PyMOL commands that place a pseudoatom at each C-alpha (Angstrom):
pseudoatom trace, name=CA, resn=MET, resi=1, chain=A, elem=C, hetatm=0, pos=[4.887, 2.995, -1.919]
pseudoatom trace, name=CA, resn=THR, resi=2, chain=A, elem=C, hetatm=0, pos=[7.510, 2.659, 0.731]
pseudoatom trace, name=CA, resn=GLY, resi=3, chain=A, elem=C, hetatm=0, pos=[10.718, 4.408, 1.672]
pseudoatom trace, name=CA, resn=ASP, resi=4, chain=A, elem=C, hetatm=0, pos=[11.959, 1.271, 3.417]
pseudoatom trace, name=CA, resn=ARG, resi=5, chain=A, elem=C, hetatm=0, pos=[14.003, -0.782, 0.930]
pseudoatom trace, name=CA, resn=ALA, resi=6, chain=A, elem=C, hetatm=0, pos=[14.134, -3.705, 3.387]
pseudoatom trace, name=CA, resn=LEU, resi=7, chain=A, elem=C, hetatm=0, pos=[10.369, -4.267, 2.938]
pseudoatom trace, name=CA, resn=ILE, resi=8, chain=A, elem=C, hetatm=0, pos=[10.659, -4.960, -0.805]
pseudoatom trace, name=CA, resn=SER, resi=9, chain=A, elem=C, hetatm=0, pos=[11.015, -8.601, -1.870]
pseudoatom trace, name=CA, resn=ASN, resi=10, chain=A, elem=C, hetatm=0, pos=[12.468, -9.447, -5.289]
pseudoatom trace, name=CA, resn=PRO, resi=11, chain=A, elem=C, hetatm=0, pos=[13.043, -5.807, -6.299]
pseudoatom trace, name=CA, resn=VAL, resi=12, chain=A, elem=C, hetatm=0, pos=[13.119, -4.896, -9.972]
pseudoatom trace, name=CA, resn=PRO, resi=13, chain=A, elem=C, hetatm=0, pos=[14.964, -1.638, -10.758]
pseudoatom trace, name=CA, resn=VAL, resi=14, chain=A, elem=C, hetatm=0, pos=[12.863, 1.204, -12.171]
pseudoatom trace, name=CA, resn=SER, resi=15, chain=A, elem=C, hetatm=0, pos=[14.142, 4.247, -14.045]
pseudoatom trace, name=CA, resn=ASN, resi=16, chain=A, elem=C, hetatm=0, pos=[12.553, 7.477, -15.232]
pseudoatom trace, name=CA, resn=LYS, resi=17, chain=A, elem=C, hetatm=0, pos=[9.618, 7.350, -12.808]
pseudoatom trace, name=CA, resn=VAL, resi=18, chain=A, elem=C, hetatm=0, pos=[8.989, 10.199, -10.364]
pseudoatom trace, name=CA, resn=VAL, resi=19, chain=A, elem=C, hetatm=0, pos=[6.160, 10.653, -7.861]
pseudoatom trace, name=CA, resn=LYS, resi=20, chain=A, elem=C, hetatm=0, pos=[5.106, 13.958, -6.344]
pseudoatom trace, name=CA, resn=ALA, resi=21, chain=A, elem=C, hetatm=0, pos=[5.143, 14.161, -2.547]
pseudoatom trace, name=CA, resn=GLY, resi=22, chain=A, elem=C, hetatm=0, pos=[2.510, 16.060, -0.581]
pseudoatom trace, name=CA, resn=ASN, resi=23, chain=A, elem=C, hetatm=0, pos=[4.876, 19.036, -0.353]
pseudoatom trace, name=CA, resn=GLY, resi=24, chain=A, elem=C, hetatm=0, pos=[5.283, 19.118, -4.142]
pseudoatom trace, name=CA, resn=GLU, resi=25, chain=A, elem=C, hetatm=0, pos=[8.766, 17.589, -4.135]
pseudoatom trace, name=CA, resn=GLY, resi=26, chain=A, elem=C, hetatm=0, pos=[9.504, 15.039, -6.878]
pseudoatom trace, name=CA, resn=LEU, resi=27, chain=A, elem=C, hetatm=0, pos=[10.760, 11.713, -5.528]
pseudoatom trace, name=CA, resn=GLN, resi=28, chain=A, elem=C, hetatm=0, pos=[12.432, 9.089, -7.724]
pseudoatom trace, name=CA, resn=VAL, resi=29, chain=A, elem=C, hetatm=0, pos=[10.950, 5.578, -7.837]
pseudoatom trace, name=CA, resn=CYS, resi=30, chain=A, elem=C, hetatm=0, pos=[13.990, 3.269, -7.702]
pseudoatom trace, name=CA, resn=ALA, resi=31, chain=A, elem=C, hetatm=0, pos=[12.454, -0.224, -7.699]
pseudoatom trace, name=CA, resn=THR, resi=32, chain=A, elem=C, hetatm=0, pos=[9.243, -2.189, -7.580]
pseudoatom trace, name=CA, resn=GLY, resi=33, chain=A, elem=C, hetatm=0, pos=[8.506, -5.475, -5.850]
pseudoatom trace, name=CA, resn=SER, resi=34, chain=A, elem=C, hetatm=0, pos=[6.254, -7.074, -3.290]
pseudoatom trace, name=CA, resn=VAL, resi=35, chain=A, elem=C, hetatm=0, pos=[5.960, -6.550, 0.444]
pseudoatom trace, name=CA, resn=ASN, resi=36, chain=A, elem=C, hetatm=0, pos=[5.531, -9.794, 2.338]
pseudoatom trace, name=CA, resn=THR, resi=37, chain=A, elem=C, hetatm=0, pos=[5.593, -9.457, 6.129]
pseudoatom trace, name=CA, resn=GLU, resi=38, chain=A, elem=C, hetatm=0, pos=[3.764, -11.141, 8.978]
pseudoatom trace, name=CA, resn=THR, resi=39, chain=A, elem=C, hetatm=0, pos=[0.905, -8.637, 8.712]
pseudoatom trace, name=CA, resn=VAL, resi=40, chain=A, elem=C, hetatm=0, pos=[1.062, -7.413, 5.092]
pseudoatom trace, name=CA, resn=VAL, resi=41, chain=A, elem=C, hetatm=0, pos=[1.213, -9.191, 1.747]
pseudoatom trace, name=CA, resn=LEU, resi=42, chain=A, elem=C, hetatm=0, pos=[1.033, -6.678, -1.101]
pseudoatom trace, name=CA, resn=PRO, resi=43, chain=A, elem=C, hetatm=0, pos=[2.231, -6.918, -4.732]
pseudoatom trace, name=CA, resn=ASP, resi=44, chain=A, elem=C, hetatm=0, pos=[3.439, -4.087, -6.994]
pseudoatom trace, name=CA, resn=VAL, resi=45, chain=A, elem=C, hetatm=0, pos=[4.926, -1.819, -4.317]
pseudoatom trace, name=CA, resn=TRP, resi=46, chain=A, elem=C, hetatm=0, pos=[7.207, 1.041, -5.373]
pseudoatom trace, name=CA, resn=TYR, resi=47, chain=A, elem=C, hetatm=0, pos=[10.398, 1.766, -3.445]
pseudoatom trace, name=CA, resn=VAL, resi=48, chain=A, elem=C, hetatm=0, pos=[10.785, 5.553, -3.133]
pseudoatom trace, name=CA, resn=PRO, resi=49, chain=A, elem=C, hetatm=0, pos=[13.805, 6.670, -1.078]
pseudoatom trace, name=CA, resn=GLY, resi=50, chain=A, elem=C, hetatm=0, pos=[12.962, 9.658, 1.111]
pseudoatom trace, name=CA, resn=LEU, resi=51, chain=A, elem=C, hetatm=0, pos=[9.331, 8.668, 1.619]
pseudoatom trace, name=CA, resn=ASN, resi=52, chain=A, elem=C, hetatm=0, pos=[8.724, 8.878, 5.371]
pseudoatom trace, name=CA, resn=MET, resi=53, chain=A, elem=C, hetatm=0, pos=[5.661, 6.601, 5.546]
pseudoatom trace, name=CA, resn=ASN, resi=54, chain=A, elem=C, hetatm=0, pos=[4.234, 3.656, 3.650]
pseudoatom trace, name=CA, resn=LEU, resi=55, chain=A, elem=C, hetatm=0, pos=[1.292, 4.518, 1.395]
pseudoatom trace, name=CA, resn=VAL, resi=56, chain=A, elem=C, hetatm=0, pos=[-1.358, 2.252, -0.126]
pseudoatom trace, name=CA, resn=SER, resi=57, chain=A, elem=C, hetatm=0, pos=[-3.425, 3.484, -3.063]
pseudoatom trace, name=CA, resn=VAL, resi=58, chain=A, elem=C, hetatm=0, pos=[-7.079, 2.467, -2.722]
pseudoatom trace, name=CA, resn=GLY, resi=59, chain=A, elem=C, hetatm=0, pos=[-7.467, 2.691, -6.496]
pseudoatom trace, name=CA, resn=GLN, resi=60, chain=A, elem=C, hetatm=0, pos=[-4.491, 0.432, -7.150]
pseudoatom trace, name=CA, resn=LEU, resi=61, chain=A, elem=C, hetatm=0, pos=[-5.586, -1.911, -4.389]
pseudoatom trace, name=CA, resn=THR, resi=62, chain=A, elem=C, hetatm=0, pos=[-9.085, -2.429, -5.812]
pseudoatom trace, name=CA, resn=LYS, resi=63, chain=A, elem=C, hetatm=0, pos=[-8.439, -2.154, -9.572]
pseudoatom trace, name=CA, resn=ASP, resi=64, chain=A, elem=C, hetatm=0, pos=[-8.862, -5.532, -11.263]
pseudoatom trace, name=CA, resn=ARG, resi=65, chain=A, elem=C, hetatm=0, pos=[-9.214, -7.288, -7.908]
pseudoatom trace, name=CA, resn=ASP, resi=66, chain=A, elem=C, hetatm=0, pos=[-12.236, -8.717, -6.103]
pseudoatom trace, name=CA, resn=LEU, resi=67, chain=A, elem=C, hetatm=0, pos=[-11.789, -6.165, -3.301]
pseudoatom trace, name=CA, resn=MET, resi=68, chain=A, elem=C, hetatm=0, pos=[-13.820, -3.450, -1.615]
pseudoatom trace, name=CA, resn=VAL, resi=69, chain=A, elem=C, hetatm=0, pos=[-12.621, -0.758, 0.812]
pseudoatom trace, name=CA, resn=GLU, resi=70, chain=A, elem=C, hetatm=0, pos=[-15.082, 0.593, 3.389]
pseudoatom trace, name=CA, resn=ILE, resi=71, chain=A, elem=C, hetatm=0, pos=[-14.216, 3.704, 5.396]
pseudoatom trace, name=CA, resn=GLY, resi=72, chain=A, elem=C, hetatm=0, pos=[-16.227, 5.163, 8.255]
pseudoatom trace, name=CA, resn=GLY, resi=73, chain=A, elem=C, hetatm=0, pos=[-16.508, 5.524, 11.992]
pseudoatom trace, name=CA, resn=GLY, resi=74, chain=A, elem=C, hetatm=0, pos=[-12.763, 5.975, 12.366]
pseudoatom trace, name=CA, resn=ALA, resi=75, chain=A, elem=C, hetatm=0, pos=[-11.995, 2.610, 10.784]
pseudoatom trace, name=CA, resn=CYS, resi=76, chain=A, elem=C, hetatm=0, pos=[-11.368, 1.070, 7.389]
pseudoatom trace, name=CA, resn=ARG, resi=77, chain=A, elem=C, hetatm=0, pos=[-11.982, -2.475, 6.248]
pseudoatom trace, name=CA, resn=ILE, resi=78, chain=A, elem=C, hetatm=0, pos=[-10.759, -4.231, 3.123]
pseudoatom trace, name=CA, resn=SER, resi=79, chain=A, elem=C, hetatm=0, pos=[-12.791, -7.270, 2.109]
pseudoatom trace, name=CA, resn=LYS, resi=80, chain=A, elem=C, hetatm=0, pos=[-13.393, -9.606, -0.807]
pseudoatom trace, name=CA, resn=ILE, resi=81, chain=A, elem=C, hetatm=0, pos=[-16.551, -8.722, -2.717]
pseudoatom trace, name=CA, resn=SER, resi=82, chain=A, elem=C, hetatm=0, pos=[-17.251, -12.349, -3.655]
pseudoatom trace, name=CA, resn=ASP, resi=83, chain=A, elem=C, hetatm=0, pos=[-17.445, -13.788, -0.145]
pseudoatom trace, name=CA, resn=GLY, resi=84, chain=A, elem=C, hetatm=0, pos=[-17.222, -10.833, 2.259]
pseudoatom trace, name=CA, resn=SER, resi=85, chain=A, elem=C, hetatm=0, pos=[-14.090, -12.154, 3.973]
pseudoatom trace, name=CA, resn=VAL, resi=86, chain=A, elem=C, hetatm=0, pos=[-12.036, -9.419, 5.629]
pseudoatom trace, name=CA, resn=ILE, resi=87, chain=A, elem=C, hetatm=0, pos=[-8.449, -9.293, 4.370]
pseudoatom trace, name=CA, resn=GLY, resi=88, chain=A, elem=C, hetatm=0, pos=[-7.428, -5.988, 5.953]
pseudoatom trace, name=CA, resn=ARG, resi=89, chain=A, elem=C, hetatm=0, pos=[-8.258, -3.507, 8.689]
pseudoatom trace, name=CA, resn=GLY, resi=90, chain=A, elem=C, hetatm=0, pos=[-7.080, -0.090, 9.757]
pseudoatom trace, name=CA, resn=HIS, resi=91, chain=A, elem=C, hetatm=0, pos=[-7.900, 2.848, 11.994]
pseudoatom trace, name=CA, resn=LEU, resi=92, chain=A, elem=C, hetatm=0, pos=[-7.969, 6.621, 11.598]
pseudoatom trace, name=CA, resn=ARG, resi=93, chain=A, elem=C, hetatm=0, pos=[-4.965, 8.388, 13.100]
pseudoatom trace, name=CA, resn=SER, resi=94, chain=A, elem=C, hetatm=0, pos=[-4.977, 11.855, 14.638]
pseudoatom trace, name=CA, resn=ASP, resi=95, chain=A, elem=C, hetatm=0, pos=[-3.399, 13.269, 11.430]
pseudoatom trace, name=CA, resn=PHE, resi=96, chain=A, elem=C, hetatm=0, pos=[-6.407, 11.972, 9.418]
pseudoatom trace, name=CA, resn=LYS, resi=97, chain=A, elem=C, hetatm=0, pos=[-4.488, 9.186, 7.692]
pseudoatom trace, name=CA, resn=TYR, resi=98, chain=A, elem=C, hetatm=0, pos=[-5.598, 5.585, 8.012]
pseudoatom trace, name=CA, resn=GLU, resi=99, chain=A, elem=C, hetatm=0, pos=[-3.059, 3.220, 9.531]
pseudoatom trace, name=CA, resn=VAL, resi=100, chain=A, elem=C, hetatm=0, pos=[-3.396, -0.326, 8.212]
pseudoatom trace, name=CA, resn=GLU, resi=101, chain=A, elem=C, hetatm=0, pos=[-3.069, -2.919, 10.960]
pseudoatom trace, name=CA, resn=PHE, resi=102, chain=A, elem=C, hetatm=0, pos=[-3.062, -5.916, 8.639]
pseudoatom trace, name=CA, resn=LEU, resi=103, chain=A, elem=C, hetatm=0, pos=[-3.527, -6.556, 4.929]
pseudoatom trace, name=CA, resn=LYS, resi=104, chain=A, elem=C, hetatm=0, pos=[-3.269, -9.926, 3.191]
pseudoatom trace, name=CA, resn=ILE, resi=105, chain=A, elem=C, hetatm=0, pos=[-3.548, -9.904, -0.606]
pseudoatom trace, name=CA, resn=GLN, resi=106, chain=A, elem=C, hetatm=0, pos=[-2.693, -12.937, -2.717]
pseudoatom trace, name=CA, resn=LEU, resi=107, chain=A, elem=C, hetatm=0, pos=[0.508, -12.437, -4.702]
pseudoatom trace, name=CA, resn=ASN, resi=108, chain=A, elem=C, hetatm=0, pos=[0.177, -13.193, -8.421]
for i in range(1, 108): cmd.bond("trace and resi %d" % i, "trace and resi %d" % (i + 1))
show_as sticks, trace
zoom trace
């Protein structure tokens, strides 16, 4: 999910979908598309106006994909199960959220 509309490529409008923020507030999902930047390639991203950070769901990231997420020692690593190649890395921030430094996932 992202609150930055400029990150979404080929947006498809979405209606009647709401996500709950950490503070309990309901936020409307307005579109879905892919994020394709120099450091991140990620399909199926929701555009949620008002979201103040970009969020990646580990479950969505690994479901039906040949991917594994390892977390520990203040770092996270995303790799392909089949060959062990690293396709993403991140580090633990002071607010206990992981910040992804790069993530490259093949678009369908």
